[in-house]
N, C-alpha and C positions, 0 to 999 in steps of 0.2 A: 613125727613132727606135725603140728597143726597146720592145715592149709593156710597159706598166706594170702590175704586179700587187700593188704594195705595199699598196694599200687592202684588197684582198681577203685578202692574206696576213696583215695585222695586225688588221683590223677586220671581216673578212667575216662571221663568225658573230655578232658583237656589234652591228655597225651596217652591215648589208648594203647598204642604199640609199646611205649615205654612201660606202662602199667602192666601189660601182659608179660613182657620180658622180666620185669621185677618179680612178679608173682609166680610165673610158671617156670622160668629158667633159673634165675638166681635162687629163689627160695624153693621152687619145686624140684629142680634137677640138681643144683649144686649143693644146697644145704641138706638135701636128703641122702647124700652119699655118706651115711654114718658108718659104713664099713671101712672107710678111709680115714675119717676124722670124726670124733664124737661131736654132738651138738655143743657140748661144753667147750671143747677145743676150738670149734669154729667161732663160738661167741668170744672167746678170749682173743683170738686172732683179729676178729672184726673190731672189737672194742679197742684193741691196741692200735689198729690201723686208723680208726677214726680219730683217736687222740693224737696220733703222730701227725696226721694231716690237718688237725685243727677243725675237724668237721663236727662241731658240738651240737648242731641242730639235730643230727641223727643219733647222737650218743645216748640220750635218755631212752629212746625206744630199744636200742640194742643192749643197754644195761638191764632193762626190764626183761628182755628176752634172755640175756645171760643169767639173770637170777632164776628164771624159770628153768634154764638148762643146767642149774646146779652151781653156779658161781656164788661163793659166799662173800659176805662183807669183808672178811679178813683177806680173802683172795683178791678182791678188787682193789683193796687198799694196797696190798703188796704189788699188784700189777702196776698201778699208777705210780707208786713210789719208785719202782724199778725203771719205768718209762721216763720218769722225770729227768734222769741223767742222760738219756738218749734223745729225747724229743724236745726238751726244754721245760724249765721250771714254770713259766706262765701257763703252758698247756696243761701241766699237771695240776696246777691250782684250779684252772677252769674245769678240768675233769673231776677233781674232787668235789667241787661245788655241785655238779650234776649228780655224781654218785651218792653224795650225802642225801639228796632228796629221794633218790630211788631206794636206797638201802635202809633208810630210817623208818 
């Protein structure tokens, strides 16, 4: 997995400790445990969690990462359709709007 620098790039001067934890712990230590879950599986879990919580600001970046990790347009469509019955129709609509931009 490519070294993550988004925390430092976006929040480094404002919230340096948070940025460090984001880049080094979350993406450095947790996401790198590919022997436990593949990057594709981690992306699917993360995307589902973001949609469920309504955290659409982070969704685009994670959809792009998921695409790089092997999630296809058909898979993301199926994921969101499945989630719609568990997390709510409006969240699914919002997620589809973001996913369309990323996967087109």
